[in-house]
matplotlib code that plots the C-alpha trace (Angstrom):
import matplotlib.pyplot as plt

x = [80.2, 83.2, 86.1, 86.5, 89.9, 91.8, 92.7, 96.2, 96.1, 99.0, 99.4, 97.5, 99.3, 96.8, 97.7, 98.9, 97.0, 98.7, 98.9, 96.8, 98.6, 99.5, 100.9, 102.8, 105.2, 108.9, 109.0, 106.3, 107.4, 105.7, 103.7, 105.2, 103.3, 100.8, 101.0, 98.4, 95.2, 93.9, 90.6, 87.6, 85.5, 84.2, 85.2, 82.5, 81.3, 79.0, 79.7, 80.7, 82.7, 82.5, 80.4, 82.6, 82.2, 79.5, 80.8, 79.6, 77.5, 79.1, 82.5, 81.2, 82.0, 79.1, 77.8, 77.9, 74.2, 73.1, 73.1, 69.4, 69.5, 72.6, 71.2, 67.9, 69.9, 71.9, 68.8, 67.3, 67.7, 69.5, 72.6, 73.1, 75.2, 77.6, 78.6, 78.7, 81.6, 80.7, 80.7, 78.0, 75.9, 76.2, 75.5, 72.2, 71.2, 71.8, 70.6, 67.6, 66.8, 66.4, 70.1, 71.5, 74.2, 76.3, 75.2, 71.3, 70.5, 69.6, 71.8, 71.5, 74.1, 75.9, 76.0, 77.4, 80.1, 81.0, 81.1, 83.4, 85.9, 85.9, 86.0, 88.9, 91.1, 93.7, 91.6, 89.7, 86.2, 85.0, 86.6, 85.1, 81.6, 81.8, 82.8, 79.9, 77.5, 78.7, 78.6, 75.2, 73.3, 72.4, 73.6, 75.8, 73.9, 76.2, 74.1, 74.1, 76.6, 74.9, 75.3, 78.9, 79.8, 77.8, 79.7, 83.1, 86.4, 86.7, 83.1, 83.7, 87.0, 85.7, 82.7, 85.5, 87.4, 84.3, 84.4, 87.7, 88.9, 92.3, 93.1, 90.8, 92.2, 92.8, 89.3, 87.7, 89.4, 88.4, 84.7, 84.7, 86.4, 83.8, 80.9, 82.4, 82.9, 79.3, 78.0, 80.4, 80.8, 78.9, 75.4, 72.6, 73.0, 73.8, 70.7, 71.2, 72.1, 71.3, 74.5, 72.1, 74.2, 77.1, 74.8, 73.3, 76.6, 78.1, 75.0, 74.8, 78.1, 79.9, 83.5, 82.8, 80.9, 83.9, 86.5, 84.4, 84.1, 87.8, 88.7, 86.7, 86.6, 89.9, 90.9, 88.7, 90.7, 90.2, 89.1, 86.7, 85.3, 84.8, 82.9, 80.8, 79.7, 79.0, 76.5, 75.1, 74.2, 70.9, 70.1, 72.0, 70.8, 73.4, 76.1, 74.2, 75.7, 78.9, 81.0, 84.6, 87.3, 87.2, 83.5, 83.9, 86.4, 83.8, 81.2, 83.8, 84.5, 80.8, 80.8, 78.7, 79.4, 82.8, 81.4, 78.8, 77.1, 76.9, 75.3, 72.8, 72.0, 71.6, 69.3, 67.1, 66.7, 65.5, 63.8, 60.3, 61.5, 63.2, 61.3, 61.8, 58.5, 60.8, 62.7, 61.6, 60.7, 59.4, 60.7, 63.9, 64.9, 64.2, 66.5, 69.3, 68.8, 68.7, 71.8, 73.6, 72.5, 73.9, 77.2, 77.3, 76.4, 79.1, 81.9, 81.0, 81.0, 84.4, 85.9, 84.5, 85.9, 82.5, 82.2, 82.2, 79.8, 77.2, 77.6, 76.9, 73.9, 72.5, 73.0, 70.3, 67.7, 68.5, 66.7]
y = [-18.8, -18.2, -16.4, -12.9, -11.5, -9.4, -5.8, -4.5, -1.1, 1.2, 1.9, 4.8, 7.8, 9.9, 13.6, 15.1, 17.8, 21.0, 22.0, 24.8, 28.0, 28.7, 31.7, 34.4, 34.1, 34.5, 37.9, 39.5, 41.9, 41.2, 44.2, 46.1, 45.2, 47.9, 49.7, 48.4, 50.6, 51.5, 50.1, 52.4, 50.3, 52.7, 51.8, 50.2, 52.9, 50.7, 48.3, 44.9, 43.3, 44.5, 42.3, 39.8, 40.5, 38.5, 35.2, 34.0, 30.8, 29.6, 29.5, 28.0, 24.3, 22.2, 19.8, 16.0, 14.9, 11.8, 8.6, 8.4, 12.0, 11.4, 8.1, 10.0, 12.8, 10.2, 8.6, 12.0, 13.4, 16.5, 14.4, 13.3, 16.2, 15.7, 12.4, 13.3, 14.9, 18.3, 17.4, 14.8, 17.3, 19.5, 16.6, 15.8, 19.4, 19.5, 16.2, 15.6, 13.5, 10.4, 10.1, 6.7, 7.4, 5.3, 7.6, 7.5, 4.6, 0.9, -1.4, -5.0, -7.4, -7.4, -3.7, -3.6, -5.9, -3.3, -0.8, -2.8, -3.2, 0.5, 1.7, -0.5, 0.8, 3.5, 6.6, 9.4, 9.0, 11.7, 9.9, 6.5, 7.9, 9.8, 6.5, 5.0, 7.6, 7.5, 3.8, 3.4, 6.3, 7.4, 7.2, 4.1, 2.0, -0.7, -2.4, -6.2, -8.6, -8.5, -4.9, -4.9, -7.9, -6.4, -3.0, -4.5, -2.9, 0.3, 2.0, 1.1, 2.7, 6.0, 6.1, 6.2, 8.8, 11.0, 10.4, 11.9, 9.2, 7.4, 3.6, 3.8, 1.0, -1.5, -0.7, -1.3, -4.5, -5.9, -4.9, -7.0, -9.9, -9.6, -9.8, -12.8, -14.3, -13.8, -15.4, -18.6, -18.9, -16.6, -16.1, -17.7, -16.2, -12.7, -10.9, -12.3, -9.6, -11.4, -13.5, -16.1, -18.9, -17.8, -18.1, -21.2, -23.0, -21.7, -22.4, -18.9, -19.2, -15.8, -17.1, -19.5, -16.8, -14.4, -17.1, -17.9, -14.0, -13.4, -16.6, -15.4, -11.6, -10.0, -7.0, -7.8, -8.1, -7.6, -3.9, -4.8, -7.7, -5.6, -2.8, -5.5, -7.2, -3.8, -3.0, -6.5, -7.4, -5.6, -8.2, -11.3, -11.8, -14.1, -11.3, -9.1, -7.4, -6.6, -3.4, -3.3, -1.3, 1.7, 2.1, 1.7, 4.5, 6.7, 5.6, 6.2, 9.8, 10.5, 9.2, 6.1, 2.4, 0.6, -2.7, -3.8, -5.7, -2.5, -0.5, -3.3, -3.3, 0.5, 0.5, -2.3, -0.4, 2.8, 1.1, 2.2, 5.8, 5.8, 6.8, 3.8, 4.0, 4.8, 1.6, -1.5, -5.0, -6.6, -5.4, -7.7, -6.3, -2.6, -3.2, -4.4, -1.6, 1.1, -0.6, -0.3, 3.4, 4.5, 2.7, 4.4, 7.8, 7.4, 6.5, 8.9, 11.7, 10.6, 10.4, 14.0, 15.2, 16.2, 14.5, 17.9, 19.4, 16.5, 16.6, 20.3, 19.9, 17.3, 18.7, 21.4, 18.5, 17.1, 18.3]
z = [112.2, 110.1, 111.9, 111.3, 110.1, 112.7, 111.7, 112.3, 113.8, 114.7, 118.4, 119.7, 121.2, 123.1, 123.2, 126.4, 127.9, 128.6, 132.3, 133.5, 134.1, 137.8, 139.6, 138.1, 135.2, 135.9, 133.8, 136.2, 138.8, 142.4, 143.4, 146.5, 149.7, 150.8, 154.1, 156.5, 156.5, 159.9, 160.7, 160.4, 162.9, 165.6, 169.1, 171.2, 173.6, 175.5, 178.3, 177.1, 174.3, 170.8, 168.4, 166.3, 162.6, 160.8, 159.2, 156.0, 156.2, 153.0, 154.7, 158.0, 158.7, 158.1, 160.8, 160.0, 159.2, 160.8, 158.8, 157.8, 156.8, 154.6, 153.1, 152.2, 150.4, 148.4, 147.3, 146.2, 142.8, 144.4, 145.1, 141.6, 140.2, 143.1, 141.7, 138.2, 136.2, 134.9, 131.3, 132.0, 133.8, 130.8, 128.5, 130.3, 130.2, 126.4, 125.4, 127.9, 130.8, 128.8, 128.1, 129.2, 131.7, 134.2, 137.0, 136.7, 134.4, 134.8, 132.7, 131.5, 132.8, 129.4, 129.5, 133.1, 131.8, 129.2, 131.9, 134.1, 131.1, 130.5, 134.0, 135.0, 132.4, 133.7, 132.7, 134.7, 136.2, 133.6, 130.5, 131.5, 132.1, 128.8, 126.8, 128.3, 127.2, 123.7, 123.1, 124.8, 123.3, 119.7, 117.0, 118.2, 120.9, 121.0, 123.8, 122.6, 121.5, 118.0, 117.6, 118.5, 116.3, 113.4, 113.9, 114.2, 115.5, 113.3, 114.1, 117.7, 117.8, 115.9, 118.7, 121.3, 119.3, 119.6, 123.2, 123.2, 125.6, 125.9, 125.1, 122.3, 120.2, 123.0, 124.5, 121.0, 120.6, 124.1, 123.4, 120.1, 122.0, 124.8, 122.5, 120.9, 124.4, 125.4, 122.4, 122.6, 126.3, 128.7, 127.1, 125.0, 121.6, 119.9, 121.3, 125.0, 127.4, 130.5, 131.1, 132.8, 131.3, 133.8, 136.7, 135.4, 135.0, 138.0, 140.3, 141.3, 143.1, 143.0, 143.2, 140.3, 138.4, 138.9, 137.6, 134.7, 133.8, 134.4, 132.1, 129.2, 129.3, 128.0, 130.1, 133.1, 136.3, 140.0, 139.7, 136.9, 138.6, 141.8, 139.7, 138.0, 141.3, 142.9, 140.3, 139.4, 143.0, 142.2, 139.8, 141.1, 144.7, 145.9, 145.8, 148.0, 150.2, 148.4, 148.5, 147.4, 149.2, 147.0, 147.5, 151.3, 151.3, 149.8, 152.5, 155.4, 153.9, 154.1, 157.5, 156.8, 157.2, 157.3, 155.8, 153.4, 156.3, 158.3, 155.5, 154.9, 158.5, 158.6, 155.5, 157.2, 160.3, 158.6, 155.8, 156.7, 156.7, 153.0, 150.0, 147.6, 145.3, 142.3, 142.6, 140.7, 141.8, 145.2, 148.5, 148.4, 144.9, 146.1, 149.0, 146.8, 144.4, 147.1, 148.5, 145.1, 144.6, 147.9, 146.9, 143.7, 144.8, 147.6, 145.2, 142.6, 145.2, 146.4, 142.8, 142.2, 145.4, 146.7, 150.1, 152.0, 149.6, 150.2, 153.9, 153.8, 151.4, 153.5, 157.0, 156.8, 156.5, 160.0, 162.9]

ax = plt.figure().add_subplot(projection="3d")
ax.plot(x, y, z, "-o")
ax.set_aspect("equal")
plt.show()
């Protein structure tokens, strides 16, 4: 294969977003405080204390659901919107449920590696997920090393422009380099998305696999490798159970396990009570995929700041 010429591109300067308006402007005169209005509530004429005013259920503190109830909720479609950015919810409503998203789709190991590179950049959760949706869906569908190499830098950068994300030039460069690295070192040709060569050459040993990926994938550091490991354990059994510290923080905020082993034990104990018909594979694979989905929902809920919402939504299901 003849080497491709490197293009020179000016450094990208993302536009800063204007802060949202807050409070009153300095030219506004604050209104005078109103005198208190006497209560029109009638005095209680019967024996006994007056009834307390009715409290709205919306404002009442939610009870903590038990772990099984919470896990069932996280595995249900009802929890999905709580771990998605608002623009992804709107995008799915507009383009249909077949839209491939990081929150709800199954990706190949190569696609998971792309996602890990993108999500480890210093950008928001919403921008990372929007970048993934833009790259993996029509009209681009940059889902194999061949498609990325055939497209080259400029079309990928333009796709990231469409995603209105940050670090577009650097990310596009890293994705082209990633595709080359998979063909040359990590995979078995331009159409291979399995990364089985990594497992084969490392003997299914994750520390060796981790080092091999880190040495050949530009821009993939500890955070990116943790993101990749969290997802790929559904397909690479030797990694299971794995949970990085960021994900464990999300689990703890929901009142679930403190370690990956605790979550695995909890799922094993309640396995017979979980609805897992929609997960592919034999029982062992189903267990790994359920484990990963709980992790992903937990970290997504945390990143979107919806832990209280999820506990409140799940609580009515407990008896």
